[in-house]
N, C-alpha and C positions, 0 to 999 in steps of 0.2 A: 465346450471345452473337451475335447478328446487328451485324455491322460497318458501316458507316455511312458515305458521304461523301456531303457537300452540296454542287453546281455551282449555283452563280449569282452575280451579279455585282451584285447588292445585298447592301451588310451587312448591314440588315437584316433580311433574307432569309434569309441562310444564318444569326444568330443565334436566332430566333425559330425556326427547322426546328430549329434543333443544341438549346436548349435542352427543347424539348417533348422530342426522339426521345430526349435524353438521362438524361432521367427515369424514363425508362421502363425494369424489373428486367430487361430482356432486351435494348435494346438499348445498342450504344455509337456511340459518334459520332468516327471516330476521326481527321475532318480533314475541312477541305473545301477548296473556290477559286475563284478570284473570275473565271476566265474556261476555255476548255477548254482552252486547254493544258496551263494549269496543273492540270485535271480528269485527263486523260491524266495525267502526270508521277506527280499525287499517289495513284491507281490502281493503278499501277504498282506504286508503291512500297511502299504501306498496303495494298492486295490486302483490300479491301471489297468483301460480301457483297450491297451494295447499293449505287448511287450515284444521287442525289436529281440530272438533269440537266439544267438549264436550256437550252430553243428557243436563246434569243437573248444570246449572251454576245459581248463582245471578244473578240482575238485570232484564235479558235478558236471558231464556233456550235458548240452542242450534237449536231446533224448528222452535221459530221464530226467531232466527238470521242468520241462514238458508233462511230460507222466506224474511230477509230484503235485505241478501246478493242476492242473485241471484234473487227476485227479477227484481233488477236496473243492472244488468250488462252483457254483452255481453255472448252466450249462453256455447262458449266454457272456460271461466273463469273468479271463478276461480273455480279449483271443492272442495269440500268438501265432506270429508271424518267424516263418525261423529265416536267418540270414545265410546263406550260403555261399562259394563258388559256384562256379558252371557248370559242373561236374552232378548231375545229382546220386547220389548213396544209399546206403544202407539206415543210414541215419532221419537222413528226409523221409523216407515214404516208413520209417518207425514212430515220426512226428509227428505226418500223417494222421497213422490210425489211434496216436496218441493225445488227437484232437485241436494239434494246430493248422491250425487257416490257408496255411500256402505259402510260400518262397518269395525268395527277393534278393535279387542277387547282391553279393557287395559291389558291384562295379556300374549299380546300377545308377540311371539320371539322377540329380536331385531331386527335378521333377516326379519324378516317377516313382522316392520313398517315399514323400510327400503324399504323391496320390495313394500309393498300396498301403500310409498306415490308412487315410479317410476311408479307402473302402474294406480294410479288413475291423473298422472299429463300427460301419455304418453295416455289415454282415452280409454286405452285397456281393458283387462278384471276384470271391476272393481267390480264383488262381485264375489269370492269362492266359489266353485260346494255345498261344505257342506254347508258356510251357506245362499246359496239362496236356499238350499235343505229344510232349519227349516223355512224360512219364510214362503214358501210354505206349508210348514204342519202348521205355524200357523195363514194363510189363509186359512186352510181345515176346521183348529178352529174355526172361525168366519162364525157369519151370512156371507147369501150371499149381497152383495153389488154392485150392478153390474151399470156403469153407457154402454148409449148409445154408441154402436162400432165407433168411429174417423171415419171420410167417408173414411180417408186416407190408412185408413186398404186393401181397395177395391186397391186401389193400389199396393198388393206390389203380386209378382204374387208366384201362387201355392208350388217355393221350399222356398222362402222367409216366407208366412207361415208356411214351414213345421220347417224350423229355430227357428222360433219365438218359435214356440211351445215347440219344446225343450231347449231354452237358459230358457222359462218359469221352466221347467222340472227338470230345476237345470243341464244344460250336459252342461260340456265344452270342449270350439273349437273343444279340438284332441274328446273328446268322439259327439260331432255331425258327425266329420269328421268320425268316426272309425262306426257309425249308416246308413249316408248316401253313403256310401262308392264313399268319395271324397275327399280331399286335405286336411288337418287344411288352406292353403290359399285362398281354393274355400269358406271354414264356415267362416274369415274372413272380404273375401270379401261380402258377404251376411250379414253378419252381420253391414259390416259398410252399406250398400243400407237400412240394413230395419228402424235403427235409424234415416239415414237421413232423408229416405221416413214419419217418422213416426211424426219429429221434438221431437227426444229424446237427450236427452245426454248418454245417456249411456247406458251398458244391464240392471243399480239395475233400471228404469224405465221403462224396454221391458218388466221387469218379472210382479213387478208393472201394463201394461195397459193391461198385458196379461191376467192377474185374473181379474180386476175389468171390464174389456171390457166381459167378460168368454167367452171371445175365448180358451181360457182353465177353465177346473175345474177345484178347489182346489178339491185337492184326487183322482181324475179322470186321 
């Protein structure tokens, strides 16, 4: 069973998401929270696999809550899925940098919500290609901010570096496999090794790292 915690300051959102997720045979809603401080406390107490985290909440916003929650937890859990409106904003970028695993639009279809929770829990493709491409477009519009490349990048093989660049350009595993003329399972293996070598939680952080280190140029 996948254990889910829902953090949103709107009661109707919490109840609606909770009812939908609780109806799934493999999901269980272990609790909810109306603000970020409650979310952090509940997550530490209930040990969920996935936290649905609203960005804008009282007391403690979703960004600060994500930082607190992921700063003192093992690398593999919980996974934080950011609930957001259509517009990407600074909160979302900072949440990704804090270790959140991706986005979920609040007006997404019910099936997409269920799928997103399962995907995040599995640690697989945590940013949909369409969302990744929007993220890339936003990076391209921002002033360039680079940090030094981590030494771990030097440990990637040429093929792993190539796969990382394609991830950062918004390619799905299937698209990467077609680009490189290899099996999709081979791509999944490369992605897993990239994340392990770079000490990243998921491909969401891989996209951010690729752009912030200059491995891939925004708009390039």
